[in-house]
C-alpha positions as CSV (number, residue, x, y, z in Angstrom):
1,L,5.4,21.6,-18.3
2,I,7.9,19.0,-19.6
3,A,9.3,21.6,-22.1
4,R,9.7,24.2,-19.4
5,I,11.5,21.8,-17.1
6,A,13.7,20.7,-20.0
7,R,14.8,24.3,-20.5
8,V,15.7,24.7,-16.8
9,K,17.6,21.4,-16.9
10,P,17.4,20.6,-13.1
11,K,19.5,17.8,-11.6
12,G,16.2,16.3,-10.4
13,V,12.6,16.9,-9.8
14,V,10.8,16.2,-6.4
15,L,7.1,15.7,-6.3
16,E,5.0,15.3,-3.1
17,A,2.7,12.3,-3.1
18,S,-0.9,13.4,-3.3
19,G,-3.1,10.3,-3.4
20,G,-2.1,9.3,-7.0
21,Y,-2.4,12.6,-8.7
22,E,1.3,12.8,-8.9
23,R,1.7,9.6,-11.0
24,L,0.9,11.1,-14.4
25,A,3.5,13.9,-13.9
26,F,6.0,11.3,-12.6
27,E,5.6,9.1,-15.7
28,A,5.7,12.0,-18.1
29,L,8.9,13.3,-16.5
30,H,10.5,9.9,-16.3
31,N,9.7,9.2,-20.0
32,A,11.4,12.5,-20.8
33,G,14.6,11.3,-19.2
34,Q,14.3,13.4,-16.1
35,S,15.3,12.1,-12.6
36,V,12.2,12.2,-10.4
37,T,11.5,11.5,-6.7
38,I,8.1,11.1,-5.1
39,A,8.5,12.4,-1.5
40,Q,6.3,11.3,1.4
41,P,4.0,14.2,2.5
42,G,5.0,13.6,6.2
43,C,8.6,14.1,5.4
44,V,7.9,17.4,3.6
45,K,5.6,18.6,6.4
46,H,8.2,18.0,9.1
47,Y,10.9,19.6,7.0
48,A,8.7,22.7,6.7
49,K,8.3,22.8,10.4
50,S,12.0,22.4,10.9
51,I,12.7,25.6,8.8
52,K,9.8,27.4,10.5
53,V,7.5,27.7,7.5
54,L,4.0,27.7,8.9
55,A,2.1,29.3,6.0
56,K,0.6,27.1,3.3
57,T,-0.1,28.1,-0.3
58,D,0.7,26.3,-3.6
59,K,3.6,28.6,-4.2
60,I,5.0,28.2,-0.7
61,D,4.5,24.4,-0.9
62,A,6.5,24.3,-4.1
63,Q,9.3,26.3,-2.6
64,V,9.4,24.0,0.5
65,I,9.5,20.9,-1.7
66,A,12.3,22.3,-3.7
67,R,14.3,23.2,-0.6
68,F,13.5,19.7,0.8
69,G,15.0,18.2,-2.3
70,E,18.1,20.4,-2.2
71,A,18.7,19.6,1.5
72,T,18.0,15.9,1.6
73,Q,19.1,14.8,-1.9
74,P,16.6,12.0,-2.0
75,D,17.2,9.0,-4.2
76,P,15.1,8.9,-7.5
77,T,11.9,6.9,-7.4
78,P,12.2,3.9,-9.8
79,P,9.4,3.6,-12.3
80,T,6.9,0.8,-11.7
81,P,7.3,-2.0,-14.4
82,E,4.4,-2.0,-16.9
83,N,3.2,-5.5,-15.9
84,T,3.2,-4.6,-12.2
85,R,1.4,-1.3,-12.9
86,K,-1.4,-3.0,-14.9
87,F,-1.7,-5.8,-12.3
88,R,-2.0,-3.2,-9.5
89,A,-4.7,-1.3,-11.4
90,L,-6.7,-4.6,-11.6
91,C,-6.3,-5.4,-7.9
92,D,-7.1,-1.8,-6.9
93,R,-10.2,-1.8,-9.0
94,R,-11.3,-5.1,-7.5
95,T,-10.9,-3.7,-4.0
96,Q,-13.1,-0.7,-5.0
97,V,-15.8,-2.9,-6.4
98,V,-15.8,-5.1,-3.3
99,E,-16.1,-2.1,-1.0
100,D,-19.0,-0.8,-3.1
101,R,-20.7,-4.2,-2.9
102,V,-20.4,-4.4,0.8
103,R,-21.9,-0.9,1.2
104,E,-24.8,-1.9,-1.0
105,S,-25.3,-5.1,1.1
106,N,-25.4,-3.0,4.3
107,R,-27.9,-0.6,2.7
108,L,-30.1,-3.6,1.7
109,E,-30.3,-4.7,5.3
110,T,-31.8,-1.4,6.5
111,C,-33.9,-0.4,3.5
112,A,-37.6,-0.7,4.1
113,D,-38.9,0.4,0.7
114,A,-39.6,-2.5,-1.6
115,H,-38.8,-0.6,-4.8
116,M,-35.5,0.7,-3.4
117,R,-34.6,-2.8,-2.2
118,E,-35.0,-4.0,-5.7
119,H,-32.9,-1.2,-7.1
120,I,-30.1,-1.9,-4.5
121,Q,-30.3,-5.6,-5.3
122,L,-29.8,-5.0,-9.0
123,H,-26.8,-2.8,-8.4
124,R,-25.3,-5.3,-6.0
125,N,-25.7,-8.1,-8.6
126,H,-24.0,-5.9,-11.1
127,L,-21.1,-5.4,-8.7
128,K,-20.9,-9.1,-8.1
129,A,-20.6,-9.7,-11.8
130,L,-17.9,-7.0,-12.1
131,E,-16.0,-8.7,-9.2
132,K,-16.1,-12.1,-10.9
133,D,-14.8,-10.5,-14.1
134,L,-12.0,-8.8,-12.3
135,D,-11.1,-12.0,-10.5
136,R,-10.8,-13.7,-13.9
137,R,-8.6,-11.0,-15.3
138,I,-6.4,-11.0,-12.3
139,N,-5.9,-14.7,-12.5
140,A,-5.2,-14.5,-16.2
141,A,-2.6,-11.8,-15.7
142,A,-0.9,-13.8,-13.0
143,K,-0.7,-16.9,-15.1
144,T,0.7,-15.2,-18.1
145,D,3.7,-13.8,-16.1
146,T,6.3,-16.5,-15.1
147,L,7.7,-14.4,-12.3
148,F,4.3,-13.6,-10.9
149,Q,3.3,-17.3,-11.0
150,R,6.5,-18.3,-9.3
151,K,6.0,-15.8,-6.4
152,I,2.4,-16.8,-6.0
153,E,3.5,-20.5,-5.7
154,V,6.0,-19.6,-3.0
155,M,3.7,-17.4,-1.0
156,T,0.7,-19.8,-1.0
157,R,2.8,-22.6,0.5
158,L,2.3,-20.9,3.8
159,K,-0.9,-21.7,5.6
160,G,-3.0,-18.5,5.8
161,V,-1.8,-17.1,2.5
162,G,-4.3,-17.6,-0.3
163,E,-4.2,-16.4,-3.9
164,K,-6.0,-13.1,-3.2
165,T,-3.4,-12.3,-0.5
166,A,-0.6,-13.3,-2.8
167,C,-2.0,-11.1,-5.6
168,A,-2.4,-8.1,-3.2
169,L,1.3,-8.5,-2.2
170,L,2.4,-8.8,-5.9
171,A,0.5,-5.6,-6.8
172,H,1.7,-3.5,-3.9
173,F,4.9,-5.1,-2.8
174,P,6.9,-5.9,-6.0
175,E,10.2,-5.6,-4.0
176,L,9.4,-9.0,-2.3
177,G,12.3,-11.3,-2.9
178,T,14.9,-8.6,-3.2
179,L,15.0,-7.2,0.3
180,S,16.1,-8.3,3.8
181,K,13.4,-9.3,6.3
182,Q,14.0,-6.0,8.3
183,E,13.5,-3.9,5.1
184,V,10.3,-5.9,4.3
185,A,8.9,-5.4,7.8
186,A,9.6,-1.6,7.6
187,L,8.0,-1.2,4.1
188,A,5.0,-3.2,5.2
189,G,4.6,-1.0,8.2
190,V,4.8,-3.8,10.8
191,A,8.3,-3.1,12.2
192,P,8.0,-1.9,15.9
193,H,10.0,1.3,16.2
194,P,11.7,2.0,19.6
195,Q,10.6,4.9,21.8
196,E,13.6,5.5,24.1
197,S,15.3,8.5,25.8
198,G,18.0,8.2,28.4
199,T,16.7,5.6,30.9
200,W,13.1,5.9,29.8
201,R,11.8,3.0,27.7
202,G,8.4,3.5,26.1
203,K,6.3,1.0,24.1
204,R,7.4,0.2,20.6
205,R,4.9,1.0,18.0
206,I,4.4,0.3,14.3
207,R,3.9,3.2,11.9
208,G,3.9,4.1,8.3
209,G,4.3,1.5,5.6
210,R,1.9,0.5,2.8
211,G,-1.7,0.3,3.9
212,A,-2.8,-2.2,1.2
213,V,0.1,-4.6,2.1
214,R,-0.6,-4.3,5.9
215,K,-4.3,-5.0,5.4
216,A,-3.7,-8.1,3.3
217,M,-1.1,-9.4,5.7
218,Y,-3.4,-8.8,8.7
219,M,-6.1,-11.0,7.3
220,A,-3.5,-13.7,6.4
221,A,-2.1,-13.5,10.0
222,K,-5.6,-14.1,11.5
223,T,-5.9,-17.3,9.5
224,A,-2.3,-18.4,10.1
225,A,-2.8,-17.9,13.9
226,R,-5.5,-20.6,13.8
227,C,-4.2,-23.0,11.1
228,C,-0.5,-22.7,10.6
229,P,1.4,-25.0,13.1
230,V,4.4,-22.6,13.4
231,I,2.5,-19.3,13.6
232,S,-0.3,-20.8,15.8
233,E,2.2,-21.9,18.4
234,F,4.0,-18.6,18.2
235,Y,0.6,-16.7,18.6
236,K,-0.4,-18.9,21.6
237,R,2.9,-18.2,23.3
238,L,2.6,-14.5,22.9
239,N,-1.0,-14.6,24.2
240,A,0.1,-16.6,27.2
241,N,2.8,-14.0,27.9
242,G,0.1,-11.3,28.1
243,K,0.5,-9.7,24.7
244,Q,-2.7,-7.9,23.4
245,Y,-4.6,-9.4,20.5
246,N,-3.4,-6.9,17.8
247,V,0.2,-6.9,19.2
248,A,0.3,-10.7,18.9
249,L,-1.2,-10.6,15.3
250,T,1.3,-7.9,14.2
251,A,4.2,-10.1,15.4
252,C,2.7,-13.0,13.5
């Protein structure tokens, strides 16, 4: 594939994000010196509708993505630094193990067979051991990187932000510290987008953004709304003004 693309010598290659399956192709193309962009599926889908392409096959999809690249000229996607990539892999794996452990705990509560309960318990204990090992490796990786350690120190000064939240942001939000607050809010998916037309004013809603970042920030906001003097006062004021629970937490 890389050799065929090298013969064509395109100005750039556009890939559609597909749940991580595109990452190997992205890294191989980037290492070969090719300019590569990973496009959001929603953008490609809406572009296909705009040019009245309703059919969907692999060949048609490839043609639509190519036309999307020609029409929009998207900026190349920068490669993820090696230290961030490895740190993200550790954090993602920990999340998977925790989710598996919680599922096994839920199964244990409803299982009536003694032998199966023992089997579930063994698996849950194994997952707990894996979780502890991953925690140790994540902490070690953070401590051996000066920039990571500095960012963790800054983030954990805020009440509500613990080391696990800070690590999640490090893994999935490496741009922190280089963007404006508006850009950060948009990338995190907590920026309320206006819904207006003429004299009509609809409710502003959040959308898009990075799910892992938003999930970590949501849990931190719940704690900060109780414990942080500044955020707690802000949250109470929004509540008193009639804001719904999730709206107030999103603002926090």
